[in-house]
MDTraj code that builds the backbone (N, CA, C; nanometers):
import mdtraj as md
import numpy as np

residues = "MET MET ILE ASN ASP TYR ALA ASN VAL ASP CYS PRO GLY VAL THR PRO ALA VAL ASN GLN PHE LEU HIS GLU CYS ASN ASP GLU ILE GLU GLU ILE GLY TYR HIS ARG ILE GLU PHE CYS ASN GLY ASN LYS ILE ILE PRO VAL ASN LEU ILE ASP ILE PHE LEU LYS PHE LYS ASN".split()
xyz = np.array([
    [0.0852, -0.1168, 0.0000],
    [0.0000, 0.0000, 0.0000],
    [0.0895, 0.1227, 0.0000],
    [0.0519, 0.2230, -0.0754],
    [0.1268, 0.3486, -0.0788],
    [0.0340, 0.4625, -0.0396],
    [0.0845, 0.5529, 0.0420],
    [0.0073, 0.6689, 0.0877],
    [0.0825, 0.7938, 0.0434],
    [0.0120, 0.8845, -0.0203],
    [0.0723, 1.0060, -0.0727],
    [0.0245, 1.1260, 0.0078],
    [0.0993, 1.2336, 0.0044],
    [0.0675, 1.3624, 0.0664],
    [0.0728, 1.3617, 0.2187],
    [0.1431, 1.2653, 0.2775],
    [0.1633, 1.2681, 0.4219],
    [0.2483, 1.3906, 0.4556],
    [0.2113, 1.4649, 0.5549],
    [0.2812, 1.5863, 0.5999],
    [0.2703, 1.7012, 0.4997],
    [0.1747, 1.6947, 0.4093],
    [0.1534, 1.8018, 0.3126],
    [0.0569, 1.9033, 0.3741],
    [0.1029, 2.0265, 0.3924],
    [0.0184, 2.1292, 0.4546],
    [-0.1028, 2.1643, 0.3691],
    [-0.0960, 2.1333, 0.2399],
    [-0.2090, 2.1595, 0.1518],
    [-0.3179, 2.0525, 0.1628],
    [-0.2866, 1.9431, 0.2296],
    [-0.3823, 1.8327, 0.2509],
    [-0.3827, 1.7980, 0.3998],
    [-0.4335, 1.8860, 0.4847],
    [-0.4181, 1.8693, 0.6300],
    [-0.4862, 1.7465, 0.6888],
    [-0.5815, 1.6869, 0.6205],
    [-0.6499, 1.5705, 0.6750],
    [-0.5747, 1.4396, 0.6561],
    [-0.4756, 1.4384, 0.5669],
    [-0.4062, 1.3134, 0.5346],
    [-0.3241, 1.2628, 0.6533],
    [-0.2434, 1.3472, 0.7137],
    [-0.1541, 1.3034, 0.8213],
    [-0.2300, 1.2446, 0.9395],
    [-0.3320, 1.3120, 0.9951],
    [-0.4035, 1.2498, 1.1070],
    [-0.4770, 1.1221, 1.0677],
    [-0.5293, 1.1156, 0.9452],
    [-0.5981, 0.9942, 0.8999],
    [-0.5000, 0.8779, 0.8889],
    [-0.3821, 0.9028, 0.8344],
    [-0.2807, 0.7982, 0.8217],
    [-0.2337, 0.7545, 0.9601],
    [-0.2095, 0.8493, 1.0493],
    [-0.1659, 0.8151, 1.1848],
    [-0.2686, 0.7269, 1.2547],
    [-0.3957, 0.7591, 1.2401],
    [-0.5019, 0.6782, 1.3007],
    [-0.5034, 0.5385, 1.2385],
    [-0.4929, 0.5312, 1.1061],
    [-0.4902, 0.4024, 1.0360],
    [-0.3734, 0.3176, 1.0845],
    [-0.2536, 0.3775, 1.0939],
    [-0.1364, 0.3034, 1.1388],
    [-0.1542, 0.2531, 1.2819],
    [-0.2129, 0.3338, 1.3661],
    [-0.2375, 0.2942, 1.5046],
    [-0.3356, 0.1767, 1.5111],
    [-0.4433, 0.1847, 1.4345],
    [-0.5467, 0.0812, 1.4380],
    [-0.5028, -0.0491, 1.3711],
    [-0.4145, -0.0414, 1.2728],
    [-0.3724, -0.1607, 1.1978],
    [-0.2303, -0.2044, 1.2320],
    [-0.1767, -0.1556, 1.3410],
    [-0.0375, -0.1811, 1.3771],
    [-0.0018, -0.3297, 1.3783],
    [-0.0899, -0.4149, 1.4290],
    [-0.0615, -0.5584, 1.4384],
    [-0.0573, -0.6269, 1.3021],
    [-0.1147, -0.5664, 1.2006],
    [-0.1213, -0.6269, 1.0675],
    [-0.0100, -0.5783, 0.9742],
    [0.0658, -0.4769, 1.0164],
    [0.1698, -0.4172, 0.9329],
    [0.3042, -0.4815, 0.9632],
    [0.3703, -0.5293, 0.8580],
    [0.5016, -0.5921, 0.8734],
    [0.6144, -0.4897, 0.8618],
    [0.5985, -0.3948, 0.7707],
    [0.7069, -0.3000, 0.7437],
    [0.6496, -0.1657, 0.7004],
    [0.7137, -0.0582, 0.7460],
    [0.6758, 0.0774, 0.7053],
    [0.8001, 0.1450, 0.6493],
    [0.7867, 0.2041, 0.5332],
    [0.8958, 0.2785, 0.4739],
    [0.8455, 0.4141, 0.4270],
    [0.9367, 0.5017, 0.3954],
    [0.8960, 0.6332, 0.3487],
    [0.9966, 0.6868, 0.2484],
    [0.9518, 0.7840, 0.1740],
    [1.0363, 0.8521, 0.0762],
    [1.0027, 1.0001, 0.0820],
    [1.1024, 1.0818, 0.1115],
    [1.0822, 1.2266, 0.1126],
    [1.0915, 1.2783, -0.0298],
    [0.9968, 1.3596, -0.0677],
    [0.9932, 1.4138, -0.2033],
    [1.0744, 1.5433, -0.2070],
    [1.1652, 1.5512, -0.3021],
    [1.2456, 1.6718, -0.3197],
    [1.2213, 1.7279, -0.4592],
    [1.2124, 1.8557, -0.4682],
    [1.2000, 1.9231, -0.5966],
    [1.3330, 1.9886, -0.6305],
    [1.3608, 2.0042, -0.7580],
    [1.4854, 2.0671, -0.8018],
    [1.4551, 2.1934, -0.8807],
    [1.5337, 2.2953, -0.8566],
    [1.5305, 2.4186, -0.9326],
    [1.6677, 2.4295, -0.9982],
    [1.6764, 2.3845, -1.1212],
    [1.8085, 2.3724, -1.1838],
    [1.8812, 2.2575, -1.1170],
    [1.9975, 2.2844, -1.0609],
    [2.0742, 2.1817, -0.9892],
    [2.0547, 2.1905, -0.8395],
    [1.9774, 2.2855, -0.7933],
    [1.9576, 2.3050, -0.6499],
    [1.8345, 2.2259, -0.6031],
    [1.8558, 2.1356, -0.5069],
    [1.7454, 2.0591, -0.4499],
    [1.6713, 2.1474, -0.3502],
    [1.5410, 2.1509, -0.3626],
    [1.4568, 2.2293, -0.2730],
    [1.3767, 2.1302, -0.1882],
    [1.4145, 2.1111, -0.0608],
    [1.3405, 2.0160, 0.0221],
    [1.2012, 2.0694, 0.0541],
    [1.1050, 1.9829, 0.0442],
    [0.9678, 2.0175, 0.0801],
    [0.9180, 1.9123, 0.1779],
    [0.8154, 1.9454, 0.2491],
    [0.7642, 1.8562, 0.3514],
    [0.6553, 1.7664, 0.2944],
    [0.6915, 1.6877, 0.1938],
    [0.6006, 1.5897, 0.1363],
    [0.6631, 1.4526, 0.1510],
    [0.5855, 1.3579, 0.1972],
    [0.6375, 1.2248, 0.2229],
    [0.5403, 1.1211, 0.1674],
    [0.5941, 1.0223, 0.0968],
    [0.5171, 0.9051, 0.0564],
    [0.5459, 0.7953, 0.1576],
    [0.4422, 0.7276, 0.2030],
    [0.4544, 0.6176, 0.2987],
    [0.4251, 0.4869, 0.2258],
    [0.5086, 0.3861, 0.2498],
    [0.4901, 0.2543, 0.1909],
    [0.4640, 0.1547, 0.3038],
    [0.3607, 0.0745, 0.2902],
    [0.3273, -0.0247, 0.3920],
    [0.3321, -0.1645, 0.3322],
    [0.3901, -0.2571, 0.4069],
    [0.3874, -0.3984, 0.3700],
    [0.3112, -0.4701, 0.4811],
    [0.2077, -0.5409, 0.4428],
    [0.1241, -0.6096, 0.5409],
    [0.1683, -0.7543, 0.5578],
    [0.1462, -0.8069, 0.6766],
    [0.1746, -0.9477, 0.7035],
    [0.0809, -1.0346, 0.6211],
    [0.1264, -1.1526, 0.5851],
    [0.0426, -1.2458, 0.5081],
    [-0.0612, -1.3114, 0.5956],
])
top = md.Topology()
chain = top.add_chain()
for i, resn in enumerate(residues, 1):
    res = top.add_residue(resn, chain, resSeq=i)
    for name in ("N", "CA", "C"):
        top.add_atom(name, md.element.get_by_symbol(name[0]), res)
traj = md.Trajectory(xyz[None], top)
């Protein structure tokens, strides 16, 4: 499962919803990973507070 817009200030409902989901499904989740999204302006990386969350569930 992939979750987009975590920690995105333009989508304020995503972070609390994901946190609640993770709390409620904690026993079923095997692995959690994330990827911070970076934008580039020419060669300069501009860090932004956007994170994709990846979940792997137990079989």
